[in-house]
C-alpha positions in Angstrom: -9.8 -4.3 -11.1 -9.0 -2.0 -14.0 -6.3 -3.1 -16.3 -5.0 0.4 -16.5 -3.6 -0.1 -13.0 -1.4 -3.1 -14.0 0.0 -1.0 -16.9 0.5 1.8 -14.4 2.5 -0.3 -12.2 4.5 -1.9 -15.1 5.5 1.4 -16.3 6.6 2.6 -12.8 8.5 -0.6 -12.3 10.6 0.3 -15.4 11.1 4.0 -14.5 12.2 2.9 -10.8 14.7 0.7 -12.1 16.0 3.4 -14.1 15.8 6.0 -11.4 17.4 3.7 -8.9 20.4 3.4 -11.3 21.1 6.8 -11.1 20.7 7.4 -7.4 17.0 8.4 -7.3 14.2 6.8 -5.2 14.2 4.4 -2.4 12.9 1.3 -1.1 14.7 -1.2 -3.4 16.4 -2.9 -0.7 13.3 -3.6 1.2 11.4 -4.4 -2.1 8.5 -2.0 -1.0 7.0 0.8 -2.5 4.9 2.1 0.7 6.0 4.9 2.5 8.9 5.4 4.4 8.3 6.3 8.3 10.7 7.9 10.9 12.1 5.0 12.7 13.4 5.2 16.3 15.8 2.3 15.6 17.7 4.6 13.1 17.8 7.5 15.2 14.5 9.3 13.5 15.6 8.7 9.9 12.9 7.3 7.7 13.1 3.6 6.7 10.9 1.5 4.4 11.1 -1.2 7.1 9.6 1.0 10.0 5.8 0.1 8.8 6.3 -3.6 9.1 7.5 -3.0 12.7 4.6 -0.8 13.4 2.0 -3.3 12.2 3.4 -6.2 14.0 3.7 -4.0 17.2 -0.2 -3.5 17.1 -1.0 -7.3 16.0 -1.0 -10.0 18.9 1.9 -12.3 18.5 1.5 -14.9 15.9 3.5 -17.9 14.8 3.2 -19.6 11.2 0.0 -17.4 10.0 -1.5 -17.7 6.7 -1.2 -14.3 5.1 -3.0 -12.8 2.2 -1.2 -9.5 0.8 -3.5 -7.8 -1.2 -1.8 -5.4 -3.4 1.8 -7.2 -2.9 4.0 -5.1 -5.0 7.4 -6.3 -5.1 6.7 -8.7 -2.3 8.7 -6.9 0.6 6.1 -7.3 3.3 5.5 -10.7 2.5 9.4 -11.7 2.8 9.4 -9.6 5.9 6.5 -11.5 7.6 7.8 -14.8 6.2 11.0 -14.2 8.1 9.6 -12.6 11.2 6.6 -14.7 11.8 7.4 -17.9 9.9 4.3 -17.0 7.6 3.0 -18.6 4.6 2.3 -15.8 2.3 0.0 -15.3 -1.1 0.4 -12.1 -2.8 -1.9 -10.6 -5.3 -0.9 -7.9 -7.9 -2.4 -6.8 -11.1 1.2 -6.2 -12.4 2.8 -9.0 -14.1 6.5 -7.7 -13.7 5.9 -6.9 -9.8 4.7 -10.6 -9.5 8.1 -11.9 -11.3 10.2 -9.8 -9.0 8.3 -10.9 -5.9 8.7 -14.6 -6.9 12.2 -14.3 -7.9 13.4 -12.6 -4.6 11.4 -15.2 -2.4 13.7 -18.0 -4.4 16.9 -16.0 -3.9 16.2 -15.6 -0.5 15.2 -19.1 0.4 11.6 -18.5 0.9 10.0 -19.7 -2.2 7.9 -22.4 -0.1 6.6 -19.6 2.1 6.1 -16.6 -0.4 4.2 -16.7 -3.7 2.8 -13.9 -5.8 -0.2 -14.2 -8.4 -1.5 -12.1 -10.9 -4.9 -11.7 -9.5 -7.2 -9.1 -8.5 -7.8 -8.6 -4.9 -11.5 -8.3 -5.4 -11.5 -12.0 -6.3 -9.0 -13.6 -4.0 -8.1 -17.3 -3.1 -10.7 -18.8 -0.8 -7.9 -19.2 1.9 -8.9 -19.0 4.6 -6.2 -16.7 5.8 -5.2 -15.7 9.3 -4.3 -12.2 8.6 -4.8 -10.2 5.4 -2.7 -7.0 4.5 -3.7 -4.3 2.4 -1.0 -1.7 2.1 -1.3 1.5 0.0 -3.3 -0.7 -2.7 -7.3 0.0 -1.7 -6.7 3.4 -3.0 -6.5 2.0 -6.6 -10.1 0.1 -5.9 -12.8 1.0 -8.2 -15.1 0.2 -5.4 -13.6 0.2 -1.9 -16.7 -1.6 -0.4 -16.5 -4.5 -2.7 -12.7 -5.0 -2.1 -13.1 -4.8 1.8 -16.1 -7.3 1.7 -14.0 -9.7 -0.7 -11.0 -9.6 1.7 -13.1 -10.0 5.0 -14.6 -13.0 3.2 -11.4 -15.0 3.5 -10.5 -14.3 7.0 -10.7 -17.2 9.5 -13.0 -16.6 12.5 -10.5 -14.5 14.9 -8.4 -13.2 11.7 -7.1 -9.8 11.4 -7.7 -7.6 8.5 -4.7 -4.6 8.3 -5.4 -1.8 5.8 -2.7 1.0 5.7 -3.3 3.8 3.2 -4.0 7.7 2.5 -7.0 8.7 3.9 -8.5 12.1 2.9 -10.0 14.6 5.7 -13.2 16.2 4.8 -11.8 19.7 3.7 -9.5 17.9 1.3 -12.4 18.0 -1.4 -11.7 21.7 -2.1 -8.1 21.3 -2.5 -6.8 21.0 -6.5 -4.2 19.0 -5.2 -6.7 16.1 -4.2 -7.8 15.7 -7.9 -4.2 15.7 -9.0 -3.1 13.2 -6.7 -6.3 11.0 -7.4 -5.6 11.1 -11.3 -1.9 10.6 -11.0 -2.3 7.6 -8.7 -5.2 6.0 -10.6 -7.2 6.3 -7.3 -10.6 7.0 -8.6 -12.0 6.6 -5.1 -10.4 7.5 -2.0 -12.2 6.2 1.2 -11.8 8.5 4.6 -11.2 6.6 7.9 -14.8 6.7 8.8 -15.9 5.1 5.7 -13.8 2.0 6.4 -14.9 1.7 9.9 -18.3 2.0 8.8 -17.9 -0.9 6.5 -16.0 -3.0 9.3 -19.4 -2.5 11.4 -21.3 -3.4 8.3 -19.6 -6.6 8.1 -19.4 -7.4 12.0 -15.6 -7.0 11.9 -14.4 -5.4 15.4 -12.2 -2.5 14.6 -9.6 -2.5 17.1 -7.1 0.1 15.9 -7.4 3.3 14.0 -4.1 4.9 14.2 -3.0 8.2 12.3 0.7 7.7 11.4 1.1 10.9 9.6 3.7 12.6 12.0 5.8 9.8 10.8 5.8 10.6 7.3 8.5 13.1 6.0 7.2 15.2 2.9 9.5 17.5 1.4 9.4 21.1 1.8 6.8 23.2 -0.1 9.8 25.0 -1.8 11.3 21.6 -2.8 8.0 20.4 -4.0 7.2 23.5 -6.2 10.7 23.3 -7.8 10.0 19.4 -8.7 6.5 20.1 -10.0 8.2 23.0 -12.4 10.5 20.1 -13.6 7.7 17.8 -14.0 5.8 20.2 -16.0 8.8 21.0 -18.4 9.4 17.3 -18.7 5.9 16.6 -19.9 6.7 18.5 -23.2 8.3 15.2 -24.4 6.3 13.3 -26.8 6.3 10.1 -25.0 2.9 8.9 -23.6 4.4 6.3 -21.3 6.5 8.8 -19.7 3.5 11.0 -19.4 2.1 8.4 -17.2 5.0 8.4 -15.2 5.2 12.2 -14.9 1.5 12.0 -13.9 2.1 9.6 -11.1 5.4 11.8 -9.8 3.1 14.7 -10.1 0.4 13.0 -8.0 2.9 12.1 -5.5 3.9 15.6 -5.1 0.4 16.8 -4.6 0.2 14.1 -1.9 3.2 15.3 -0.3 1.5 19.0 -0.1 -1.6 17.4 1.2 0.1 15.4 3.8 1.9 18.6 5.1 -1.3 20.4 5.0 -3.0 17.5 7.1 -5.7 17.2 4.5 -4.7 13.7 3.8 -3.5 11.1 6.7 -1.8 8.1 6.5 -3.6 6.0 8.7 -3.4 2.1 10.1 -6.7 0.3 10.6 -6.7 -3.3 12.1 -10.1 -5.0 12.2 -10.8 -8.4 13.7 -13.3 -11.0 12.5 -15.1 -12.5 15.6 -14.7 -15.9 16.8 -17.4 -18.3 16.2 -19.8 -18.6 19.2 -19.9 -22.2 20.5 -23.5 -23.0 21.9 
């Protein structure tokens, strides 16, 4: 995986700490950087914990699974799985600052024996094996999603599950300039469609159990609000700070994604595949 992604996340992490101090941004309490979804338990208000509920509702009951979180970020998903499934979780991130936060929070919450983040590429994961591999909004950064999926599938136990949640473009998205803006701003050189992931599952002899569109539960801002923020972003880019420009590029990419999501040109999808059990003759 490219080292530029590590720099990208380290800079975003520093910006997010500043932004949250002035009341901007979210997800800090859940230690997540993934999408907030409309939550029926919160009266339809988007929450950062809803995605964990959705994933666990789609998986069979588990107790004490070995989990690999490919692109673990700040560790929120690992902590949620440790608390709810008594899971033992290994997380992978290219960002040293993210790994430090994840490990510190695991220690503070009494989960250090169950949750540990490594500074390591998910294209070269630990051997495991793992009962569950999750990749939430991380494979969009892969320079070759096929290589990444094959690497993650290889460390699954027979009967193990691979969960992928990501922004996946529709064919019509290629004609939108917003797609190029999103990909450039979010360091996402290659965005696979859902059908490409499903085809790769088939090639690896994984059973695709779930292909679910979660877009209806995403809450992008209005076109007017997005346009106003794009204008502010453009003005701020005149400041002579290269590191800030990368953060602003990311912000502009996120705004482009909101427009793509509203237009249903990019969909937020959940895929769950299973490695078949070994056949006993």
